[in-house]
TORPAMAR-926580 format. One record per residue (C-alpha): residue number from 1; x, y, z. Coordinates in Angstrom, 1 decimal. Layout:
BEGIN
<koldren k="NUM" px="X" py="Y" pz="Z"/>
...
END
This chain:
BEGIN
<koldren k="1" px="0.0" py="0.0" pz="0.0"/>
<koldren k="2" px="1.4" py="3.4" pz="-1.0"/>
<koldren k="3" px="2.2" py="6.1" pz="1.6"/>
<koldren k="4" px="-0.4" py="8.3" pz="0.1"/>
<koldren k="5" px="-3.1" py="5.7" pz="0.5"/>
<koldren k="6" px="-2.1" py="5.0" pz="4.1"/>
<koldren k="7" px="-2.4" py="8.7" pz="4.9"/>
<koldren k="8" px="-5.8" py="8.9" pz="3.3"/>
<koldren k="9" px="-7.0" py="5.8" pz="5.3"/>
<koldren k="10" px="-5.7" py="7.4" pz="8.6"/>
<koldren k="11" px="-7.5" py="10.6" pz="7.8"/>
<koldren k="12" px="-10.8" py="8.8" pz="7.3"/>
<koldren k="13" px="-10.5" py="7.2" pz="10.7"/>
<koldren k="14" px="-9.7" py="10.4" pz="12.5"/>
<koldren k="15" px="-12.5" py="12.3" pz="14.1"/>
<koldren k="16" px="-10.4" py="15.3" pz="15.0"/>
<koldren k="17" px="-11.7" py="17.4" pz="12.1"/>
<koldren k="18" px="-15.4" py="16.6" pz="12.5"/>
<koldren k="19" px="-17.4" py="19.8" pz="13.4"/>
<koldren k="20" px="-19.1" py="18.1" pz="16.3"/>
<koldren k="21" px="-20.3" py="21.4" pz="17.9"/>
<koldren k="22" px="-21.7" py="22.5" pz="14.6"/>
<koldren k="23" px="-23.6" py="19.2" pz="14.2"/>
<koldren k="24" px="-25.1" py="19.6" pz="17.6"/>
<koldren k="25" px="-26.3" py="23.1" pz="16.7"/>
<koldren k="26" px="-27.6" py="21.8" pz="13.3"/>
<koldren k="27" px="-29.7" py="19.2" pz="15.2"/>
<koldren k="28" px="-31.2" py="21.8" pz="17.5"/>
<koldren k="29" px="-32.1" py="24.1" pz="14.6"/>
<koldren k="30" px="-33.5" py="21.3" pz="12.5"/>
<koldren k="31" px="-35.7" py="20.1" pz="15.4"/>
<koldren k="32" px="-37.1" py="23.6" pz="16.1"/>
<koldren k="33" px="-36.8" py="25.2" pz="12.6"/>
<koldren k="34" px="-35.8" py="28.4" pz="14.3"/>
<koldren k="35" px="-32.4" py="29.9" pz="15.0"/>
<koldren k="36" px="-33.7" py="31.9" pz="17.9"/>
<koldren k="37" px="-35.4" py="28.8" pz="19.6"/>
<koldren k="38" px="-32.2" py="26.8" pz="19.0"/>
<koldren k="39" px="-30.1" py="29.5" pz="20.6"/>
<koldren k="40" px="-32.4" py="29.5" pz="23.7"/>
<koldren k="41" px="-32.1" py="25.8" pz="24.0"/>
<koldren k="42" px="-28.3" py="25.8" pz="23.7"/>
<koldren k="43" px="-27.9" py="28.9" pz="25.9"/>
<koldren k="44" px="-26.0" py="30.8" pz="23.1"/>
<koldren k="45" px="-26.8" py="33.8" pz="20.9"/>
<koldren k="46" px="-28.7" py="33.5" pz="17.6"/>
<koldren k="47" px="-25.5" py="34.9" pz="15.9"/>
<koldren k="48" px="-23.5" py="32.1" pz="17.3"/>
<koldren k="49" px="-26.0" py="29.6" pz="16.0"/>
<koldren k="50" px="-26.0" py="31.2" pz="12.6"/>
<koldren k="51" px="-22.2" py="31.1" pz="12.5"/>
<koldren k="52" px="-22.1" py="27.4" pz="13.4"/>
<koldren k="53" px="-24.6" py="26.5" pz="10.6"/>
<koldren k="54" px="-22.6" py="28.5" pz="8.2"/>
<koldren k="55" px="-19.4" py="26.7" pz="9.2"/>
<koldren k="56" px="-21.1" py="23.3" pz="8.7"/>
<koldren k="57" px="-22.5" py="24.3" pz="5.3"/>
<koldren k="58" px="-19.1" py="25.4" pz="4.2"/>
<koldren k="59" px="-17.6" py="22.1" pz="5.5"/>
<koldren k="60" px="-20.2" py="20.0" pz="3.6"/>
<koldren k="61" px="-20.4" py="22.4" pz="0.6"/>
<koldren k="62" px="-24.2" py="22.1" pz="0.5"/>
<koldren k="63" px="-27.0" py="24.2" pz="1.9"/>
<koldren k="64" px="-28.8" py="22.6" pz="4.8"/>
<koldren k="65" px="-31.7" py="25.1" pz="5.2"/>
<koldren k="66" px="-33.9" py="27.0" pz="2.8"/>
<koldren k="67" px="-34.4" py="30.6" pz="4.1"/>
<koldren k="68" px="-37.5" py="32.6" pz="3.3"/>
<koldren k="69" px="-37.5" py="35.8" pz="5.3"/>
<koldren k="70" px="-37.4" py="34.8" pz="9.0"/>
<koldren k="71" px="-38.8" py="31.3" pz="8.2"/>
<koldren k="72" px="-36.5" py="28.4" pz="7.6"/>
<koldren k="73" px="-37.0" py="24.8" pz="6.3"/>
<koldren k="74" px="-34.7" py="21.9" pz="5.8"/>
<koldren k="75" px="-33.2" py="21.5" pz="2.4"/>
<koldren k="76" px="-33.1" py="18.1" pz="0.8"/>
<koldren k="77" px="-29.4" py="17.7" pz="1.9"/>
<koldren k="78" px="-30.3" py="18.8" pz="5.4"/>
<koldren k="79" px="-33.2" py="16.3" pz="5.6"/>
<koldren k="80" px="-30.8" py="13.5" pz="4.5"/>
<koldren k="81" px="-28.2" py="14.5" pz="7.1"/>
<koldren k="82" px="-30.5" py="14.9" pz="10.1"/>
<koldren k="83" px="-31.3" py="11.2" pz="10.9"/>
<koldren k="84" px="-27.6" py="10.2" pz="11.0"/>
<koldren k="85" px="-26.7" py="13.2" pz="13.2"/>
<koldren k="86" px="-29.5" py="12.4" pz="15.6"/>
<koldren k="87" px="-28.4" py="8.8" pz="15.8"/>
<koldren k="88" px="-24.8" py="9.7" pz="16.3"/>
<koldren k="89" px="-25.5" py="12.3" pz="19.0"/>
<koldren k="90" px="-27.8" py="9.9" pz="20.8"/>
<koldren k="91" px="-25.2" py="7.1" pz="20.8"/>
<koldren k="92" px="-22.6" py="9.5" pz="22.1"/>
<koldren k="93" px="-24.9" py="10.7" pz="24.8"/>
<koldren k="94" px="-25.7" py="7.1" pz="25.9"/>
<koldren k="95" px="-22.0" py="6.2" pz="26.0"/>
<koldren k="96" px="-21.2" py="9.1" pz="28.2"/>
<koldren k="97" px="-24.1" py="8.5" pz="30.5"/>
<koldren k="98" px="-23.1" py="4.8" pz="30.8"/>
<koldren k="99" px="-19.6" py="5.9" pz="31.7"/>
<koldren k="100" px="-20.9" py="8.1" pz="34.4"/>
<koldren k="101" px="-23.0" py="5.4" pz="35.7"/>
<koldren k="102" px="-20.2" py="2.8" pz="35.6"/>
<koldren k="103" px="-18.1" py="5.0" pz="37.9"/>
<koldren k="104" px="-20.6" py="4.3" pz="40.7"/>
<koldren k="105" px="-22.2" py="1.0" pz="39.6"/>
<koldren k="106" px="-22.0" py="-1.7" pz="37.0"/>
<koldren k="107" px="-19.2" py="-4.2" pz="36.6"/>
<koldren k="108" px="-16.3" py="-4.3" pz="39.0"/>
<koldren k="109" px="-13.6" py="-6.8" pz="38.0"/>
<koldren k="110" px="-11.5" py="-8.3" pz="40.7"/>
<koldren k="111" px="-8.7" py="-10.8" pz="40.7"/>
<koldren k="112" px="-7.8" py="-13.0" pz="43.7"/>
<koldren k="113" px="-6.6" py="-16.5" pz="44.6"/>
<koldren k="114" px="-9.1" py="-19.3" pz="44.7"/>
<koldren k="115" px="-8.5" py="-20.4" pz="48.3"/>
<koldren k="116" px="-9.0" py="-16.9" pz="49.7"/>
<koldren k="117" px="-12.1" py="-16.4" pz="47.6"/>
<koldren k="118" px="-13.8" py="-19.7" pz="48.7"/>
<koldren k="119" px="-12.9" py="-19.6" pz="52.4"/>
<koldren k="120" px="-12.8" py="-15.9" pz="53.3"/>
<koldren k="121" px="-14.4" py="-13.6" pz="50.7"/>
<koldren k="122" px="-17.2" py="-15.7" pz="49.4"/>
<koldren k="123" px="-19.1" py="-16.2" pz="52.7"/>
<koldren k="124" px="-19.0" py="-12.4" pz="53.2"/>
<koldren k="125" px="-20.1" py="-11.4" pz="49.6"/>
<koldren k="126" px="-23.9" py="-11.4" pz="50.4"/>
<koldren k="127" px="-23.3" py="-8.5" pz="52.8"/>
<koldren k="128" px="-21.6" py="-6.6" pz="50.0"/>
<koldren k="129" px="-24.4" py="-7.2" pz="47.6"/>
<koldren k="130" px="-27.0" py="-6.2" pz="50.1"/>
<koldren k="131" px="-25.1" py="-2.9" pz="50.8"/>
<koldren k="132" px="-24.2" py="-2.1" pz="47.1"/>
<koldren k="133" px="-26.8" py="-3.7" pz="44.9"/>
<koldren k="134" px="-25.8" py="-1.6" pz="41.9"/>
<koldren k="135" px="-22.3" py="-3.0" pz="41.8"/>
<koldren k="136" px="-21.8" py="-6.2" pz="39.8"/>
<koldren k="137" px="-18.7" py="-8.0" pz="41.1"/>
<koldren k="138" px="-16.9" py="-10.1" pz="38.6"/>
<koldren k="139" px="-14.2" py="-12.2" pz="40.4"/>
<koldren k="140" px="-11.5" py="-14.0" pz="38.5"/>
<koldren k="141" px="-9.3" py="-16.5" pz="40.4"/>
<koldren k="142" px="-5.7" py="-16.9" pz="39.3"/>
<koldren k="143" px="-2.2" py="-17.1" pz="40.8"/>
<koldren k="144" px="-0.7" py="-15.3" pz="37.8"/>
<koldren k="145" px="0.3" py="-11.7" pz="37.8"/>
<koldren k="146" px="-2.3" py="-9.1" pz="36.8"/>
<koldren k="147" px="-1.4" py="-6.6" pz="34.1"/>
<koldren k="148" px="-3.8" py="-3.7" pz="34.6"/>
<koldren k="149" px="-2.6" py="-2.0" pz="31.5"/>
<koldren k="150" px="-3.6" py="-4.9" pz="29.2"/>
<koldren k="151" px="-6.6" py="-6.4" pz="31.1"/>
<koldren k="152" px="-9.9" py="-5.1" pz="32.3"/>
<koldren k="153" px="-9.3" py="-5.6" pz="36.1"/>
<koldren k="154" px="-10.0" py="-2.8" pz="38.5"/>
<koldren k="155" px="-8.2" py="-4.3" pz="41.5"/>
<koldren k="156" px="-6.5" py="-7.5" pz="42.9"/>
<koldren k="157" px="-6.4" py="-9.1" pz="46.3"/>
<koldren k="158" px="-3.0" py="-10.9" pz="46.6"/>
<koldren k="159" px="-0.7" py="-12.4" pz="49.2"/>
<koldren k="160" px="2.7" py="-10.8" pz="49.1"/>
<koldren k="161" px="5.7" py="-10.2" pz="51.3"/>
<koldren k="162" px="6.0" py="-6.6" pz="50.2"/>
<koldren k="163" px="4.0" py="-3.9" pz="48.4"/>
<koldren k="164" px="4.0" py="-4.0" pz="44.6"/>
<koldren k="165" px="6.0" py="-1.0" pz="43.1"/>
<koldren k="166" px="4.1" py="1.3" pz="40.8"/>
<koldren k="167" px="0.7" py="0.6" pz="42.2"/>
<koldren k="168" px="-1.5" py="1.6" pz="45.1"/>
<koldren k="169" px="-1.1" py="-1.0" pz="47.9"/>
<koldren k="170" px="-3.1" py="-1.3" pz="51.1"/>
<koldren k="171" px="-2.6" py="-4.1" pz="53.6"/>
<koldren k="172" px="-5.9" py="-5.7" pz="54.5"/>
<koldren k="173" px="-5.0" py="-8.8" pz="56.6"/>
<koldren k="174" px="-2.2" py="-10.5" pz="58.4"/>
<koldren k="175" px="-1.9" py="-14.2" pz="58.1"/>
<koldren k="176" px="-0.9" py="-17.1" pz="60.4"/>
<koldren k="177" px="0.0" py="-20.8" pz="60.1"/>
<koldren k="178" px="-1.5" py="-23.4" pz="62.5"/>
<koldren k="179" px="-1.8" py="-27.2" pz="62.5"/>
<koldren k="180" px="-5.3" py="-28.7" pz="62.3"/>
<koldren k="181" px="-6.8" py="-32.2" pz="61.9"/>
<koldren k="182" px="-9.9" py="-34.2" pz="62.6"/>
<koldren k="183" px="-11.1" py="-34.8" pz="66.1"/>
<koldren k="184" px="-10.6" py="-38.5" pz="65.7"/>
<koldren k="185" px="-7.0" py="-38.1" pz="64.6"/>
<koldren k="186" px="-6.2" py="-35.8" pz="67.5"/>
<koldren k="187" px="-7.7" py="-38.3" pz="69.9"/>
<koldren k="188" px="-5.6" py="-41.1" pz="68.4"/>
<koldren k="189" px="-2.2" py="-39.3" pz="68.3"/>
<koldren k="190" px="-2.5" py="-36.7" pz="70.9"/>
<koldren k="191" px="-1.7" py="-32.9" pz="70.8"/>
<koldren k="192" px="1.5" py="-31.5" pz="69.5"/>
<koldren k="193" px="3.7" py="-30.3" pz="72.4"/>
<koldren k="194" px="7.0" py="-30.3" pz="70.7"/>
<koldren k="195" px="8.1" py="-30.5" pz="67.0"/>
<koldren k="196" px="9.1" py="-34.1" pz="67.6"/>
<koldren k="197" px="5.4" py="-34.9" pz="68.0"/>
<koldren k="198" px="5.0" py="-34.4" pz="64.3"/>
<koldren k="199" px="6.5" py="-37.8" pz="63.8"/>
<koldren k="200" px="3.4" py="-39.5" pz="65.2"/>
<koldren k="201" px="1.1" py="-38.0" pz="62.6"/>
<koldren k="202" px="0.7" py="-38.6" pz="58.9"/>
<koldren k="203" px="1.4" py="-35.1" pz="57.5"/>
<koldren k="204" px="-0.4" py="-33.2" pz="54.8"/>
<koldren k="205" px="1.5" py="-30.5" pz="53.0"/>
<koldren k="206" px="1.6" py="-28.1" pz="50.1"/>
<koldren k="207" px="4.2" py="-25.8" pz="48.6"/>
<koldren k="208" px="2.4" py="-22.8" pz="50.2"/>
<koldren k="209" px="2.2" py="-24.3" pz="53.7"/>
<koldren k="210" px="5.5" py="-26.1" pz="54.3"/>
<koldren k="211" px="5.9" py="-27.6" pz="57.8"/>
<koldren k="212" px="9.3" py="-26.0" pz="58.0"/>
<koldren k="213" px="7.5" py="-22.7" pz="58.5"/>
<koldren k="214" px="5.9" py="-24.0" pz="61.7"/>
<koldren k="215" px="8.6" py="-26.0" pz="63.4"/>
<koldren k="216" px="11.0" py="-24.3" pz="65.8"/>
<koldren k="217" px="14.2" py="-23.2" pz="64.1"/>
<koldren k="218" px="17.0" py="-25.6" pz="64.8"/>
<koldren k="219" px="14.7" py="-28.4" pz="66.2"/>
<koldren k="220" px="15.6" py="-31.8" pz="64.9"/>
<koldren k="221" px="18.1" py="-30.6" pz="62.3"/>
<koldren k="222" px="18.0" py="-34.0" pz="60.6"/>
<koldren k="223" px="14.2" py="-33.9" pz="60.3"/>
<koldren k="224" px="12.9" py="-34.3" pz="56.8"/>
<koldren k="225" px="9.4" py="-33.3" pz="55.7"/>
<koldren k="226" px="7.3" py="-36.2" pz="54.6"/>
<koldren k="227" px="3.7" py="-37.0" pz="53.8"/>
<koldren k="228" px="1.1" py="-36.5" pz="51.1"/>
<koldren k="229" px="1.8" py="-33.4" pz="49.1"/>
<koldren k="230" px="-0.8" py="-31.4" pz="47.2"/>
<koldren k="231" px="-0.6" py="-28.3" pz="45.0"/>
<koldren k="232" px="-3.6" py="-26.7" pz="46.4"/>
<koldren k="233" px="-4.3" py="-25.3" pz="49.9"/>
<koldren k="234" px="-8.0" py="-26.2" pz="49.9"/>
<koldren k="235" px="-7.2" py="-29.8" pz="49.0"/>
<koldren k="236" px="-4.9" py="-30.0" pz="52.0"/>
<koldren k="237" px="-7.6" py="-28.7" pz="54.3"/>
<koldren k="238" px="-10.2" py="-31.0" pz="52.8"/>
<koldren k="239" px="-7.9" py="-34.0" pz="53.4"/>
<koldren k="240" px="-7.5" py="-32.9" pz="57.0"/>
<koldren k="241" px="-11.3" py="-32.7" pz="57.5"/>
<koldren k="242" px="-11.6" py="-36.3" pz="56.1"/>
<koldren k="243" px="-9.1" py="-37.5" pz="58.7"/>
<koldren k="244" px="-6.3" py="-38.2" pz="56.3"/>
<koldren k="245" px="-3.6" py="-36.4" pz="58.2"/>
<koldren k="246" px="-2.4" py="-33.3" pz="60.0"/>
<koldren k="247" px="-2.5" py="-30.2" pz="57.9"/>
<koldren k="248" px="-0.6" py="-26.9" pz="58.3"/>
<koldren k="249" px="-3.1" py="-24.3" pz="57.1"/>
<koldren k="250" px="-3.7" py="-20.6" pz="57.0"/>
<koldren k="251" px="-5.9" py="-18.9" pz="59.5"/>
<koldren k="252" px="-8.1" py="-17.1" pz="56.9"/>
<koldren k="253" px="-8.9" py="-20.5" pz="55.4"/>
<koldren k="254" px="-9.6" py="-22.5" pz="58.5"/>
<koldren k="255" px="-11.2" py="-20.0" pz="61.0"/>
<koldren k="256" px="-14.8" py="-20.9" pz="60.0"/>
<koldren k="257" px="-14.0" py="-24.6" pz="59.8"/>
<koldren k="258" px="-12.7" py="-24.5" pz="63.4"/>
<koldren k="259" px="-15.8" py="-22.6" pz="64.5"/>
<koldren k="260" px="-18.1" py="-25.1" pz="62.8"/>
<koldren k="261" px="-16.1" py="-28.1" pz="64.3"/>
<koldren k="262" px="-15.1" py="-29.6" pz="61.0"/>
<koldren k="263" px="-11.5" py="-29.6" pz="62.2"/>
<koldren k="264" px="-9.7" py="-29.0" pz="65.5"/>
<koldren k="265" px="-6.4" py="-27.4" pz="66.5"/>
<koldren k="266" px="-3.7" py="-29.8" pz="67.3"/>
<koldren k="267" px="-1.3" py="-27.3" pz="68.9"/>
<koldren k="268" px="-1.3" py="-24.0" pz="70.6"/>
<koldren k="269" px="1.6" py="-22.8" pz="68.5"/>
<koldren k="270" px="0.6" py="-20.3" pz="65.8"/>
<koldren k="271" px="3.3" py="-18.9" pz="63.5"/>
<koldren k="272" px="2.9" py="-15.5" pz="61.6"/>
<koldren k="273" px="3.0" py="-15.9" pz="57.8"/>
<koldren k="274" px="5.7" py="-13.9" pz="56.0"/>
<koldren k="275" px="3.1" py="-12.8" pz="53.5"/>
<koldren k="276" px="0.0" py="-10.6" pz="54.0"/>
<koldren k="277" px="-3.0" py="-9.8" pz="52.0"/>
<koldren k="278" px="-2.9" py="-6.6" pz="49.9"/>
<koldren k="279" px="-5.5" py="-4.7" pz="48.0"/>
<koldren k="280" px="-3.7" py="-3.5" pz="44.9"/>
<koldren k="281" px="-4.9" py="-1.3" pz="42.0"/>
<koldren k="282" px="-3.6" py="1.5" pz="39.8"/>
<koldren k="283" px="-3.7" py="4.7" pz="41.8"/>
<koldren k="284" px="-5.9" py="6.4" pz="39.3"/>
<koldren k="285" px="-8.6" py="3.8" pz="39.7"/>
<koldren k="286" px="-9.2" py="5.1" pz="43.3"/>
<koldren k="287" px="-11.2" py="7.9" pz="41.7"/>
<koldren k="288" px="-13.9" py="5.4" pz="40.9"/>
<koldren k="289" px="-16.7" py="5.5" pz="43.5"/>
<koldren k="290" px="-17.5" py="1.8" pz="43.1"/>
<koldren k="291" px="-13.9" py="0.9" pz="43.8"/>
<koldren k="292" px="-13.8" py="3.1" pz="46.9"/>
<koldren k="293" px="-17.0" py="1.4" pz="48.1"/>
<koldren k="294" px="-15.4" py="-2.0" pz="47.7"/>
<koldren k="295" px="-12.2" py="-1.0" pz="49.5"/>
<koldren k="296" px="-14.2" py="0.6" pz="52.4"/>
<koldren k="297" px="-16.2" py="-2.6" pz="52.7"/>
<koldren k="298" px="-13.1" py="-4.8" pz="52.7"/>
<koldren k="299" px="-11.5" py="-2.6" pz="55.4"/>
<koldren k="300" px="-14.5" py="-3.2" pz="57.6"/>
<koldren k="301" px="-14.5" py="-6.9" pz="57.0"/>
<koldren k="302" px="-10.8" py="-7.2" pz="57.7"/>
<koldren k="303" px="-11.1" py="-5.1" pz="60.9"/>
<koldren k="304" px="-13.9" py="-7.4" pz="62.2"/>
<koldren k="305" px="-12.0" py="-10.6" pz="61.4"/>
<koldren k="306" px="-10.6" py="-12.2" pz="64.6"/>
<koldren k="307" px="-7.0" py="-12.9" pz="65.1"/>
<koldren k="308" px="-5.8" py="-16.3" pz="66.5"/>
<koldren k="309" px="-4.9" py="-16.2" pz="70.1"/>
<koldren k="310" px="-2.2" py="-18.9" pz="70.5"/>
<koldren k="311" px="-1.9" py="-18.4" pz="74.3"/>
<koldren k="312" px="-5.6" py="-18.7" pz="75.1"/>
<koldren k="313" px="-6.6" py="-21.2" pz="72.5"/>
<koldren k="314" px="-8.4" py="-24.3" pz="73.8"/>
<koldren k="315" px="-6.3" py="-27.2" pz="72.4"/>
<koldren k="316" px="-8.5" py="-29.6" pz="70.5"/>
<koldren k="317" px="-11.4" py="-27.3" pz="70.5"/>
<koldren k="318" px="-13.4" py="-26.9" pz="67.4"/>
<koldren k="319" px="-14.4" py="-23.4" pz="68.4"/>
<koldren k="320" px="-10.9" py="-21.9" pz="69.0"/>
<koldren k="321" px="-10.8" py="-19.0" pz="71.3"/>
<koldren k="322" px="-10.0" py="-15.9" pz="69.4"/>
<koldren k="323" px="-9.5" py="-12.2" pz="70.1"/>
<koldren k="324" px="-11.2" py="-9.6" pz="67.9"/>
<koldren k="325" px="-8.8" py="-7.3" pz="66.1"/>
<koldren k="326" px="-8.7" py="-4.1" pz="68.1"/>
<koldren k="327" px="-6.9" py="-2.3" pz="65.3"/>
<koldren k="328" px="-8.7" py="0.0" pz="62.9"/>
<koldren k="329" px="-8.4" py="-0.3" pz="59.1"/>
<koldren k="330" px="-4.8" py="-0.8" pz="58.0"/>
<koldren k="331" px="-3.1" py="2.4" pz="56.8"/>
<koldren k="332" px="-2.6" py="2.4" pz="53.0"/>
<koldren k="333" px="1.0" py="1.5" pz="51.9"/>
<koldren k="334" px="2.2" py="3.2" pz="48.7"/>
<koldren k="335" px="5.1" py="1.5" pz="47.2"/>
<koldren k="336" px="7.8" py="3.7" pz="45.7"/>
<koldren k="337" px="7.0" py="4.5" pz="42.1"/>
<koldren k="338" px="10.2" py="4.6" pz="40.1"/>
<koldren k="339" px="8.5" py="5.1" pz="36.7"/>
<koldren k="340" px="6.9" py="8.5" pz="35.8"/>
<koldren k="341" px="3.3" py="9.1" pz="36.8"/>
<koldren k="342" px="2.2" py="8.9" pz="33.1"/>
<koldren k="343" px="3.5" py="5.4" pz="32.7"/>
<koldren k="344" px="1.2" py="2.5" pz="32.3"/>
<koldren k="345" px="0.3" py="0.4" pz="35.4"/>
<koldren k="346" px="2.7" py="-2.3" pz="36.2"/>
<koldren k="347" px="1.8" py="-5.9" pz="36.9"/>
<koldren k="348" px="0.7" py="-7.2" pz="40.3"/>
<koldren k="349" px="3.0" py="-9.6" pz="42.1"/>
<koldren k="350" px="1.6" py="-12.9" pz="43.2"/>
END
């Protein structure tokens, strides 16, 4: 394709030279067949209306109105143009109204990990829907990074050991590891008093919840982690509920199962997780009212979520004793942004 033809194609696709204001004035005059009435509707002077119509006629090189004294009527060319102008202006107005509505309601696309969604977020979602019925949450589960510049996600909930550079980060929840099992298994093998007691149990493990994270540093240096391994935290917890072994799990995933008696705690020892839950989004997205409403709701849910109390926990109790979080909503943490503010949003770390 020649350079001249390329330039011609690009010009056809450009809307920069379209006299949009003149087209809006034309529609007002054609509807009322009066320059004065159109000027009143548009809150401008009749001279300004007349100038816009003259500009449009010169642009199209055809007369749009027939003038007879102070009366006007559409010309054949004007009558041909009017339906398309009305259709275009109507679609443009609808698109802008939809955009304004979508700032406060409509779809809100969130990415998070499946385990956190199923065990912590999902049971609380009815409260969000009752409070914000106009927001349609669309939640995608993945462990992969989120590229806000390429995708249509508004925010992500991720476990991370540090804020993600170049994005808005706000810590929502701390996390802890604790061992759990079925009541029958605990009665059979007894509680864990020392790391050596792990040898009595069939262990369940995953790459995210390694038993090395729970054991005392330096205890049984020759100890090797053994037992059934799974690639999913929820599968490990399900196996523990079925009595298949002792699972090291995260507090956010097991708190409700403990309260319901599906599993019991096998030890008083609770270990902080090196990763925490962050709410992450491009900083510019915080201007969306619907995103602010989601964030405020998440802050409230996180503040109300209890923390495990390892000292006061009743060993072997299905309803573990917990202390409510006395803290208020976590302060937002903004990671250093090395790129210029105009740069595209970076990816979210896992």
